[in-house]
C-alpha distance (Angstrom), angle and dihedral (degrees) to the residues before:
residue distance angle dihedral
M1 . . .
F2 3.82 . .
L3 3.82 91.6 .
S4 3.79 94.5 50.1
K5 3.81 92.5 51.6
N6 3.81 91.8 51.9
Y7 3.77 91.6 44.3
K8 3.77 90.5 54.2
E9 3.81 92.1 50.3
I10 3.80 92.6 48.6
K11 3.83 90.1 49.1
V12 3.82 90.8 51.9
M13 3.82 91.5 47.4
K14 3.82 91.2 50.1
T15 3.86 89.6 50.0
K16 3.85 91.2 49.6
L17 3.79 91.4 47.0
S18 3.82 92.6 49.6
I19 3.83 91.1 49.8
I20 3.88 91.8 50.3
S21 3.81 89.2 46.6
M22 3.84 92.2 52.9
V23 3.77 91.4 48.8
V24 3.73 93.3 51.4
L25 3.86 90.2 45.6
V26 3.78 93.3 51.4
F27 3.89 90.9 47.9
L28 3.79 91.4 51.7
M29 3.82 92.6 48.6
V30 3.80 93.9 47.0
S31 3.85 94.6 43.2
C32 3.84 91.9 72.3
A33 3.81 96.1 36.5
T34 3.75 97.2 82.7
G35 3.75 138.4 13.1
E36 3.83 149.6 164.1
Y37 3.68 129.4 -142.0
M38 3.88 140.5 178.7
T39 3.83 99.4 12.5
M40 3.72 115.6 -151.7
K41 3.83 121.3 -104.9
P42 3.83 118.0 -131.2
S43 3.80 90.8 -114.0
E44 3.86 90.3 59.5
Q45 3.87 94.9 55.7
T46 3.83 92.7 91.2
N47 3.74 94.7 54.1
V48 3.87 97.9 59.3
L49 3.91 111.2 131.6
G50 3.83 95.9 178.5
N51 3.77 145.3 -70.0
V52 3.79 130.1 -71.0
Q53 3.78 131.2 -163.0
S54 3.69 129.8 -161.5
S55 3.82 141.9 169.2
F56 3.79 122.8 -137.2
Y57 3.82 140.1 171.3
V58 3.79 129.5 -122.7
T59 3.76 117.1 -165.1
G60 3.78 127.0 -155.9
A61 3.74 142.6 60.8
F62 3.82 92.3 -98.3
R63 3.83 111.0 55.9
Y64 3.80 106.8 -176.7
R65 3.81 119.7 -160.1
S66 3.87 89.2 -122.6
T67 3.86 91.9 56.7
I68 3.82 91.1 46.0
N69 3.80 91.5 47.7
K70 3.80 92.6 50.3
Q71 3.78 94.2 47.0
A72 3.87 89.5 47.6
Y73 3.79 90.3 52.5
I74 3.84 94.2 46.9
S75 3.80 93.4 47.8
L76 3.82 92.8 46.8
M77 3.74 93.6 45.4
A78 3.76 91.1 53.8
E79 3.77 91.0 49.4
A80 3.83 91.3 47.9
Q81 3.80 92.3 49.9
N82 3.78 91.7 54.8
K83 3.83 89.0 47.1
Y84 3.83 96.5 45.1
P85 3.83 107.1 27.2
D86 3.84 94.4 158.0
F87 3.78 98.3 56.8
N88 3.73 137.5 74.8
I89 3.76 99.7 -124.4
D90 3.83 148.1 173.4
I91 3.81 134.9 -171.8
R92 3.78 124.7 -118.9
D93 3.85 138.1 172.7
I94 3.76 93.5 35.5
S95 3.81 117.0 -173.4
W96 3.71 123.9 -178.9
V97 3.74 136.4 -176.1
I98 3.82 132.0 -170.0
G99 3.86 113.6 -108.0
K100 3.81 124.7 176.9
A101 3.77 122.3 -0.9
D102 3.77 125.3 -150.7
A103 3.79 95.4 -167.7
A104 3.77 93.4 174.6
N105 3.73 91.3 64.6
N106 3.87 96.8 28.9
N107 3.81 92.3 -118.8
Y108 3.77 118.6 140.8
E109 3.82 124.2 -171.3
Y110 3.79 117.7 -144.4
V111 3.80 129.5 -172.4
A112 3.80 118.6 -148.3
I113 3.80 134.7 -173.8
G114 3.75 128.8 -172.2
K115 3.80 143.3 162.8
V116 3.80 120.1 -103.9
I117 3.80 114.4 -136.3
K118 3.76 129.2 -169.2
M119 3.70 113.0 -123.7
């Protein structure tokens, strides 16, 4: 009788621990799946020239938001400079999402979109 009671308690603890582990794992996976960066100020709304979209790769097992944000900005800025070569520009309202993953080589493709503003 004593063993069956402890066995049930251990089984319940294992179940709770596995549920908590799953929630933490899902949170970690989703946290680097999408992001926003450099939101636009109301005063910048009138200077919007258009939108640009770009794909870029981030390599490594640990993909920090700051790294992804910088890569998104650099990639979008290069695209915007090709599209608007005669203007002094910057990028705002950057949104990115993870695309394809090549987990074997630790390469992850992201797609970013942002608004081009005239400075």
